[in-house]
N, C-alpha and C positions, 0 to 999 in steps of 0.2 A: 300339070297339076299332080300333086302327090296322090298315091293310091293307098287306101286302107286295105291291108292284107290280113285276113284271118288265117294264121298259121298255127295249127295245133295237131296233136295226136288224138286218135280215136281208136277204140277197139273195133274188132270186126263186127260186133253187135251194136256199135253206135254210141258207146259211152266214152266220155272224156275223163272220167275218174270213177273209181270203184265206189261201193256203197259207204265206205268210211273215208272217202277222199283220197284213196290211194292211187298213186301214179307209178308204182314200181314196175309196171308192165311196159313202160315206155323204153324204147330202144334207140340208142344213138349210134348209128353206123358211121364209120369214117367216110363212106361214099355218099352220105346224105348232103354234104357240103353246107352244113349249118353256118359255117364261117362266111360262106358266100352270101347266104340269106342275110346275115347280120350286117355285112358290108353294104347291102342295098337299102338299108333303113337308117333313119336317124331319129326316129321317134317311136315310143312304145306307149300303148294305151292299156291301162289296168282298171279293173274294178278294185274297190278298197280292200276286200279280203285277199285277193291275189297280190295286190301291192304289199300288204302287210306281211304276207308269207314269202314273196319272192322278189319284190321290188328293190330290196337292199340285201338280198341273200349273199352271204360270203361262204365259199366252199371251205371245208375243213383244211387245216394246215397240211394234212397228209394227202390231199387231193393232188392228182397229177397236174403237170404244167398246162396241158391242153384244157382241162376244166377251169383252172384258174384264169387262163387267158380268155376263155369264152365268157366267163362272168364279168371280167374286167371290161370286155367289149360291150356286153349287155348294159352295164352300168354307165357306159359313156354316152348313152342315148338320152335325148330329152324324154321326160316321163310326165304323162298326164294321168291323173287318177279320177275316175268318175265315182262320186260318192254323195250320199245325202249328208254326210258329215262335213262341216266347215272346219278345215284344219290347215294349219301352216306347216309346211315341210320344205326344208331348203333343197331337197333333192327331187321334188316333184311339184307340179301345179295341180291343185285339187279343183275339180269342176263339179258343181252341184246343181246346175240348172241349164236349160236350153242346150241340150246335148247336140242336136243337129246343127245349130248355128256355130257352136264351138268347134265341132269337127270340121265344118266347112272352112272356118278360119284357119285351123291347123293345116288342112289340105292345101290351102292357097299360099302357104309360106314357101319360100325357096327351100330346096333340099331334096332329100331322098324320100322313099316311101315310108309308110307307117305300119307298125306291127300291132294289130289288135290281139293282145295277149290273153285277155279274158279277165275274169271268170265267166261262169256260165250265164249269170243274169245279165252281165254287160254284153256278152255275145248275143243273147236273145234280143236285147234292146237294139243293138246295132242292126241285126237282121230285120227286125220289125220296122225300123226307120230307114231301111234300104241304104245303110251307110257302108256296107262291105263291098269293096270293088273286086277283090280277088279272094277266092276260097282256096287255101292251100292245105289240104287235109291229108295227113299221113295215117293210113289205115294199118294198124299193128295186128300181127297174127295171134291175137289173144281174144278169148270170149269170156267176159266176166259174168254174164247172166243178169246183173243188176248194177245200178250205179246212177251217175248223173248223165242223162242223154245229151248229145250235141244239139239236136233239133227238138225243142220242146215248146209246146204251146204256141205254135205258129198260127197266125190268124189267116194268112194267105199262102197259097202254093208258092214255092220258090223254084223258079225255072233257071237252070244253069247250063252253060255251054262249056264243054271240056276243052281246055287249052293244051294240056300236056299231062302225060303219065310218066312217073319215074318208078322203077322197081329196084329195090336195094337188096343186097346179099342176105340180109336178115329175114327177108320175106315181107318187109314193110313196103306198101304200095302207096305212093304219093299221088294224089289226084289234084290237079290245079284247074279251077273253074273260074269263070266270070259270070255274073248275072246276065241273062238274056234281056235285051231291051224291049 
């Protein structure tokens, strides 16, 4: 069965974006092997706001070939958007009800794992519904002081088991966890 992987960057003080939505503090090291991560997934799950911002993002014409290739790979994946809006989109399937059942259906398809891209409210919903199989959190050496926290309004304690730690040359530390059963 496919796994839902929450893969995202967080600041040292636990924010996934700054107070004005800024993510300019995110670092992409060559040694992070993001291409390897992308090759292990075939599906991306978005909230509507994140999808509208990034689901069809195209890098500037002056972007380097590495960035262009990365975005081409991202856009080659199946995309599902969780939203209260009912909307037709030829590049994504919009889901507006029965999240747990729809995720179960997606997980039971043949193929590779699933990237839970976000945004914050979708991540919160997935955590509350116990739909995240792997937490792949990259802690960046930046302290913002305020912003949108990763873990917000949790109803229950979340117990995790550390699977692996990766340390990158930039100082980013990636922590990979699975929920304890």
